[in-house]
N, C-alpha and C positions, 0 to 999 in steps of 0.2 A: 504494500500499500504506500502510496507516494507521501513524502514528508509533509507537503503543504496541506494535505488532508488531515493528517495527524495533528499538525500544528493549529489547524482550524478548530479541532475539537478541544485541544488544550487550551486555547484562548477562550473558547465558548464557555468552558467550565467555570470561568470567573464570573459569569453573569447568572441568569436564572435558568440556565440550561439544565442543570442537574435537577433542580426542583420540578421543572416541566417533565423531564423524562421519568423521574420517580413517581410523578402524579398520574402516569398512565396505568391502567389496570392491566396486568399480565393476563389474567383470565379473560378479559374482553379482547385484547389484542390478539391473543393466540386462539381464540374461539373457533376460527375457521379450520384449524388443524388440531384442535385439542384431542380429538379422538385417536390421533396417531402417536401420542405419547404413551409409553407403556403404563399399565395400571400398577404393576409391581415395581419395586425399587430397581432402579437401573442407573447406568453410568451415562452421563450427559456432558458433552463439550459445548459450551455456550461461546461461540466464536465472535469476537466483537462485543463482549458482554457489557461494555459501558459501565454504568454504576452498579451492575449486578441485580438490577430489578427483577429480571426474568429468572436469573440464577437463584435468587432468594425464593421466589415463588415455586420453582421446581424443587428446591431443597425442602420446602414446607410440605411437599407431596411425597417425601421420602426418597427423592432421587439424590444421588451423589453427583455433584457438579464441579467440573473444572471450568473456571471462568477465565477466558483468554481475552486480555485487553492491552493494547499497546500504548494507550494514552495514560501517562502517569496520573494526571489530575483525576481522571474518571476511575481509574483502578484504585488510587488511594481513597477516593470517596466511597467506593464500593466496599473496600476492606473495613472502613470505619463505620459504615451504615449497616452492613449485613454481615453479622459475626457468626453465622451458622457454622458449626463444625463439619457440615456436609458440603461446604464450598471451599475449594482451594483456588488460588489465583496464579496466573502465569502472565508474564510480559512477553507477548509473542505477536507476530505480524503475519498477515496474509501477503502473498499466496503460499509461501513455502511452509509456514507453521513449524519450523525446524525445532523449536524449543518444546513445542507440544508433542511432536513425534518423539523427541528424545526421552520423554518420561516412560516410554514403552507401554503405554496403556491403550486399549481399544475401547470404543464407546458404542453404546446401543443407540444413542441419538446424537447427532450433530445439529445444533441450532444456529442459524444465521438470521438474526432479525435486524433489518435496516442496515445491512452491510454490503451486500452484493453490488450496489450502485457505485461503490467507491473503487471497484476494480475495473481495469479495462479488459477487453476480450482475451488478450494474451494471458494476463494474470488469472483470469477466470479458469482457463484451461489448466494452468499449473495447479490452482487451487484444488480442482477435482482429483488430481493425482495425489495431493496430500490427504484429501478426505478419505480416499480409498485405503491409505495406509493406516488411518485412525479409526476407521469404523469396523465393527464386528460384522461377520457374515449375517445377513438378514437385518442389519441396523439400518437406521433411517436418517437422511438429511432433511430437515424441516427448515425451509428458507423463504424469505420474502424478497420480492423483486419490486423495486420502485419504479413508478411511471410518473415522470414530471421532473421539473427542475429542482436543484438543490440550493442550499445556502451559498452565496457568493464565496464564502471563506471555506467551504467544505464541497469542492467540486464533485459532480457525479458524472458517470458515463452511462449513455443509454444502454438498457439491457433488454435483449431479445429473449423471450421465454423459450421459443422453439430451439434457438441455439443453445441455451443453457441445458435443456433436456438432451440435446444431441451430444454435447460434451460430457454430460453425466454418463450417457449410455456407452460412450467410448471407454469409460473407466469401470463398466460393469454394473452401473445402476439402472434401475427402471423406474418409470414414473407411476406413483400410486395415485396422486391427487394433484389437481390444479384448481385453485379457487381464486377468483377475482374479488377484491374488496376495496371500499373507499377508506381513506384515512380516518383513524379515530381521533386524530388531533385536529381540533376545530380550525386552527390556523392553516394547516396543510389541506384540509378538506375544502376550505374556502379558495385556496390556491390551485385546486383541481388535482391534487396529488392522489394517486391510487396505487394499489399494490396487487401483485399476484403471489399467492402462496403456493409453493411447490413442495411436494413430499416425494422423495426419491428413496428407493430401497436398494441396498447392496445385495 
């Protein structure tokens, strides 16, 4: 992920960004794909975990979560705010995720919420190679794909759903679900931001 994007998030953390992100209900946000999370305790990698909002929600459901976040200000806020023993934090960056791979663990679920838009197409293909190394056979990637412009200080790249599925299939994943939704954030909803949720299975 490019340094200007990470810097944009680092700078945004000094305003009301953390408060706004934490104010979003994970249950509401993830409702289009909630049925694809395991009902039993499982291992989840939350890639681009931000402040750990979703990681904390998943931990409350008895999952063990590795929260992967490269922005110091967001990761530090998450460590301070969400002290669950079921969450561990890693400073790592897409697309290679080398530090996450180095821990030698595989995951039942890889979650990417509002992350994919910050990778260009070349990096997206590299990311799927990393995901395949991280996920258990039969495990799922649950990811959101943004449609619409991003903040000027946090550039986004257009993301094509069909291309994303194609790159996933090249790494041995198959599509289980594709759901289109409007943004749950009022400001983004007014700006015409929408999302596609994909569920891909190894």
